[in-house]
C-alpha distance (Angstrom), angle and dihedral (degrees) to the residues before:
residue distance angle dihedral
T1 . . .
V2 3.77 . .
S3 3.78 118.4 .
W4 3.79 118.1 -119.3
A5 3.82 92.4 -113.7
R6 3.79 93.1 53.7
R7 3.79 90.5 45.5
C8 3.83 90.4 53.0
V9 3.81 89.5 51.6
Y10 3.80 91.7 49.4
E11 3.80 92.5 48.9
T12 3.81 92.1 47.4
V13 3.80 92.8 49.8
V14 3.81 92.2 47.5
A15 3.81 91.5 48.0
L16 3.82 94.0 48.4
L17 3.79 93.7 43.9
G18 3.79 92.3 46.2
H19 3.79 91.4 48.9
G20 3.79 92.2 49.3
I21 3.78 95.8 46.3
L22 3.81 95.5 45.0
Y23 3.80 92.7 46.9
F24 3.80 91.5 46.7
L25 3.82 93.6 48.3
G26 3.79 92.5 45.8
W27 3.79 90.6 50.6
W28 3.80 93.1 44.0
F29 3.81 96.9 49.6
R30 3.79 93.1 45.2
M31 3.80 90.1 71.1
N32 3.78 137.0 22.9
L33 3.79 124.0 -95.6
T34 3.81 96.9 -97.0
S35 3.79 96.7 49.5
A36 3.82 90.9 42.7
W37 3.81 90.5 55.5
K38 3.82 91.9 46.0
R39 3.79 91.5 51.0
L40 3.80 90.6 45.5
V41 3.80 92.9 59.3
D42 3.83 98.0 31.8
P43 3.83 108.8 104.6
R44 3.81 91.9 -144.2
F45 3.81 93.9 58.3
G46 3.75 111.7 5.5
I47 3.81 109.6 61.0
P48 3.83 95.6 86.9
M49 3.80 90.4 40.2
L50 3.80 92.7 48.6
A51 3.80 92.3 46.8
G52 3.80 91.0 48.3
T53 3.80 91.8 48.7
I54 3.81 92.2 50.2
S55 3.81 91.2 45.8
L56 3.80 92.1 49.1
T57 3.81 90.2 49.6
G58 3.82 91.3 52.2
M59 3.79 90.9 49.2
I60 3.81 93.4 48.8
I61 3.82 90.5 50.1
S62 3.81 90.8 51.1
I63 3.79 92.8 48.1
G64 3.81 92.4 45.9
M65 3.77 92.2 50.8
A66 3.82 91.1 50.0
H67 3.81 89.4 75.0
P68 3.83 111.6 119.2
F69 3.82 90.5 -117.1
F70 3.81 91.7 65.3
R71 3.79 94.5 36.8
R72 3.80 94.0 54.4
R73 3.80 103.4 32.4
A74 3.79 103.2 30.9
Y75 3.79 106.5 25.5
R76 3.81 94.7 161.6
L77 3.80 90.5 54.8
F78 3.82 88.9 48.2
Y79 3.80 92.5 48.6
F80 3.80 97.7 45.7
S81 3.80 93.5 42.8
H82 3.80 89.5 54.0
T83 3.79 92.5 46.6
I84 3.80 93.1 48.6
G85 3.82 93.2 38.3
F86 3.81 91.6 52.5
A87 3.81 91.4 47.2
I88 3.82 90.8 51.2
F89 3.81 91.4 46.4
A90 3.80 93.5 47.4
I91 3.82 96.6 44.7
F92 3.79 96.8 46.8
């Protein structure tokens, strides 16, 4: 069985990741690639979108590196990716 604390963490990660991915895909498919990139780097429109994209990337890296393969065989990579991924997620 999964403890209640671990279950809360899983549900929070799934909710945040789902929110980020759905928002990103909705934003991306609403416009074409060129206008999406222009809006991403335009200070009038893109700062929240750029910050969300960077934050989502940090979260995906952390989740990807949480796989047992990386945890058991490359613990330093797992540890530093989580430290850097959390910092990116928290800052942006």
